[in-house]
DOZA-119289 format. One record per atom (N, C-alpha, C, O): residue in one letter; x, y, z. Coordinates in steps of 0.1 Angstrom, whole numbers, plus 5000, padded with zeros to 4 digits. Example, Ala and Ser with C-alpha at 12.3 -4.5 7.8 and 13.67 -1.06 7.14 Angstrom:
BEGIN
A513249435078
A512349555078
A513249675078
A514249675085
S512849785071
S513749895071
S512950005079
S513450115080
END
This chain:
BEGIN
M961073505355
M959973435348
M958973395359
M959273335369
R957773425356
R956673385366
R956473235365
R956673175354
P955973175375
P955773025375
P954972975364
P955272865358
A953873035360
A952972985350
A953772995336
A953572895328
E954573095334
E955273105322
E956372995321
E956572925311
E957072975333
E958072865333
E957472735331
E957972645324
F956272705337
F955572585335
F955272555320
F955572445315
R954772665314
R954472655299
R955772605291
R955672515283
Y956872675294
Y958072645287
Y958672505291
Y959272435283
L958472465303
L958972335308
L958172225301
L958772125297
V956872245300
V956072145293
V956472135279
V956572025273
L956672245272
L957072245258
L958472185256
L958572095247
A959372215265
A960672155264
A960672005267
A961271925260
A959871965277
A959771815280
A959171745268
A959571635264
Q958071805262
Q957471745250
Q958471725239
Q958571625232
R959171835236
R960071835224
R961271735227
R961571655218
E961771735239
E962871645242
E962471495242
E963171415238
G961271475248
G960771345248
G960471285234
G960771175231
N959971375226
N959671335212
N960971315204
N961071225196
R961971395207
R963271385201
R963971245205
R964471175196
L963871215218
L964471085223
L963670965216
L964370875212
L962370975216
L961570865210
L961870855195
L962070745190
G961970975188
G962270975174
G963670905171
G963770835161
Q964670935179
Q965970875177
Q965970725179
Q966570655171
A965170685189
A965070535191
A964270465180
A964570355177
L963270535174
L962470475163
L963170485150
L962870405141
R964170575148
R964770595135
R965270465129
R965070445117
P965970375136
P966370245130
P965170165124
P965370085115
L963970185129
L962870115124
L962270175112
L961370115105
G962670295109
G962270365097
G960870435098
G960170455088
I960470465110
I959170525112
I959370655121
I960270675128
T958370735120
T958270865128
T957570835141
T956870735143
T957570935150
T956870915163
T955370915160
T954570845167
S954870995150
S953470995147
S952970855141
S951970805145
Q953870805133
Q953570665127
Q953570565138
Q952670475138
A954470575148
A954470485159
A953270495167
A952770385172
E952770615169
E951470625177
E950370555170
E949570495176
V950270575157
V949170505149
V949270355150
V948270285153
I950470305149
I950670155150
I950370105164
I949770005165
S950770185174
S950470145188
S948970135191
S948470045197
I948270245186
I946870245188
I946170135181
I945270065187
L946470105169
L945869995161
L946269865168
L945369775169
H947469845173
H947869725180
H946869695192
H946569585194
E946569805199
E945769795211
E944269785208
E943569715215
R943769845197
R942369865195
R941769825182
R940669855179
Q942569765173
Q942069725160
Q940869635160
Q940769555169
P939969645151
P939969735139
P939469865144
P938569875153
L939869975137
L939370105139
L939070165125
L939670135115
T938070255125
T937870335113
T938870445113
T939470475123
L938970515101
L939870625100
L939470735110
L940370795117
T938270765111
T937770865121
T937970815135
T938470895143
G937770695138
G937970635151
G939470655155
G939770685167
L940370625146
L941770635148
L942070785151
L942770815161
G941570865143
G941871015144
G941371065158
G942071155163
E940371015163
E939871055176
E940771015188
E940571065199
L941670915185
L942570865196
L943970925195
L944770915204
L944270995184
L945571045182
L945871175189
L944971265189
V946971175196
V947471305202
V948371375193
V948471495193
C949071305184
C950071365175
C949471445164
C950171525158
E948271425160
E947571495149
E946471575154
E945671535163
S946271695148
S944971765151
S943971735141
S944371695129
G942771735144
G941671695134
G941371555136
G942071485144
S940371505129
S939971365132
S940171275120
S939671165119
S940971315109
S941171235098
S942671225094
S943071315087
P943371135100
P944771125097
P945071045084
P945970965084
S944371085073
S944470995061
S945870995055
S946270885051
R946571105055
R947871105049
R948871015057
R949670945051
L948771025070
L949570945079
L949270795076
L950170715075
V948070755075
V947670615073
V947970575059
V948470465057
D947870665049
D948270635035
D949670585034
D950070495028
R950570655042
R952070625042
R952270485048
R953070405043
L951470455058
L951670325065
L951070215057
L951570095057
V949970235049
V949370145040
V950470115029
V950669995025
A950970225023
A951970205012
A953270125017
A953870055009
A953570145030
A954670065036
A954369925039
A955269845044
G953069885037
G952669745040
G952469715055
G952569605059
L952169825063
L952069805077
L950569805082
L950269755093
I949669855073
I948269865076
I947469815064
I947769845053
H946369735067
H945369695057
H944169785059
H943869825070
R943569815047
R942269885047
R941269775042
R941469725031
N940269755050
N939269655046
N937869705048
N937669785058
P936869665040
P935469705043
P935069655057
P935369545060
A934369735065
A933969695078
A932969585077
A932069595069
E932969495087
E932069385087
E930669435090
E929669385084
H930469535099
H929169585103
H928569675093
H927369695093
D929369735084
D928869835074
D929869845063
D930969905065
R929569795051
R930469795040
R930869945035
R931869955028
R930170045040
R930470175036
R931670235044
R932270335040
H931970165055
H933070205064
H934270125061
H934170005057
I935470175063
I936670105061
I937370085075
I937570175082
D937669955077
D938369925090
D939869925087
D940369875076
L940669965096
L942069965096
L942569855105
L942169855117
R943469775100
R944169675108
R945669665105
R946069705094
L946369625114
L947869605112
L948069475103
L947369375105
T948969485094
T949469365087
T950369285097
T950669335108
D950769175092
D951769095100
D952969175103
D953569175114
S953469245092
S954669335094
S954369445104
S955269485112
G953169495103
G952769605113
G952769555127
G953169625136
E952269425129
E952269365142
E953669345148
E953969375159
Q954569305139
Q955969285143
Q956569415147
Q957369425157
L956269515139
L956869655142
L956269705155
L956969775163
A954969675158
A954269715170
A955069665182
A955269735192
A955469535181
A956169475193
A957569555195
A957869565207
Q958169595185
Q959469665186
Q959169805192
Q959869855201
I958069865188
I957670005193
I957369995208
I957770075215
I956669885212
I956369875226
I957669865234
I957669925245
Q958669795230
Q959869785237
Q960569915238
Q961069955249
I960569995227
I961270125227
I960470225236
I961070295244
E959170215236
E958370305245
E958570265259
E958670355268
E958670135262
E958870095276
E960170145281
E960270185293
Q961270145273
Q962570205277
Q962370355281
Q962970395291
L961670425273
L961470565276
L960670585289
L960970665297
Y959570505290
Y958770515303
Y959570475315
Y959470535326
Q960470375314
Q961370345325
Q962270465329
Q962570485340
R962770535319
R963570645321
R962770755328
R963270815338
I961570785324
I960770885330
I960470845344
I960570925353
D960070715346
D959770665360
D960970685369
D960770735380
A962170655364
A963370675373
A963570825376
A963870855388
L963470905367
L963671055369
L962571115378
L962771205385
A961371055377
A960171105384
A960071055398
A959171095406
E960870955402
E960770885415
E960770995426
E961771075427
G959770995434
G959671085446
G959271225442
G959371315451
T958771245430
T958371385426
T956871415426
T956471525424
G956071315429
G954671335429
G954071335415
G953271425411
L954571245406
L954171235393
L952571225391
L952071285382
D951971155401
D950471145400
D949871285401
D948871315395
Q950371375410
Q949871505412
Q950071585399
Q949171665395
I951271575393
I951571645381
I950571595370
I950071685362
N950371465369
N949471415358
N948071465361
N947271495351
T947571475373
T946271525377
T946171665372
T945071705366
F947171745375
F947071885370
F947071895355
F946271965349
L947971815348
L947971825333
L946671775327
L946171825317
R946071665333
R944771615328
R943771735329
R942971755319
A943671805340
A942771915341
A943072025331
A942172085326
F944372045329
F944772155320
F944272125305
F943972225298
V944372005301
V944071965287
V942671905285
V942271875274
R941971875296
R940671805296
R939771845285
R939171765278
D939471975283
D938472025273
D939072065260
D938472125251
L940372025257
L941072055245
L941171925236
L941071815242
P941271935223
P941271815215
P942271705219
P941871595219
A943471745222
A944471645226
A944071575239
A944271455241
G943571655248
G943071605261
G941871505259
G941871405266
Q941071545250
Q939871455247
Q940371325241
Q939871215244
A941471325233
A941971205227
A942571115238
A942370995238
I943171175248
I943771095259
I942671035267
I942670925271
I941571115270
I940371055277
I939870935269
I939570835276
R939670945256
R939170835248
R940070715249
R939570605249
R941370735249
R942370625250
R942370555263
R942670445264
T941970625274
T941970565287
T940570525292
T940470475303
T939570535283
T938270485286
T937870365277
T937670385265
P937770245283
P937470125275
P936170135267
P936070085256
A935170195273
A933870205266
A933970285253
A933070265245
A934870365252
A935070445239
A935470355228
A935170395216
H935970235230
H936470155219
H935370115210
H935470125198
G934270065215
G933170025207
G932570135198
G932270115186
R932570265204
R932070375196
R933070405184
R932570445173
L934370385186
L935270415176
L935370315165
L935770335154
T934970185168
T934970085158
T933570065151
T933469995141
G932570135157
G931270125151
G930470015158
G929369985154
R931069945167
R930369835175
R930269875189
R931069955194
S929269825196
S929169855210
S930169785218
S930669675214
F930669845228
F931669775237
F931069645242
F931769545243
R929869645246
R929269525251
R929269415241
R929669295244
S928969445228
S928969335218
S930369285215
S930569175212
R931369375217
R932769335214
R933269245225
R934069155223
T932869265237
T933269185248
T932669045248
T933268955255
R931569025242
R930968895241
R931568805230
R931468685231
S932168865220
S932668785209
S934068735211
S934568665202
END
């Protein structure tokens, strides 16, 4: 197997196994890995519009995760409210139950990250991440990661400027 082919399959295997491990850890909470990603993003950046949330998701392709959000609204984990800045837009926020679940998700994710950190010790993870960022930079999932790691993107996704959010 040539190195590029092996790399492709190793990334696929790592993604599947990481998702499987996270899914097993989340199962007692009654949520999927995709639902956990939505809850985590809202916990960090709420309020968000549906489009703004979609632009930050890596688990979903496209920019409108409405079915995913509908399930979380039905479960009582997310509120939909008219946006303060424009009543035509709907803001998504976590309910109190959603916030409590977010705290549990953070703990579960931290355990996974600690496992990855321990396995990656001495392997040059920063170099691997640099390569992977370059590999996905111009692709939809890569763009979502860039938006999640860029604070200035937050205001654009909520419909408010970052500067005005930092003053309030």
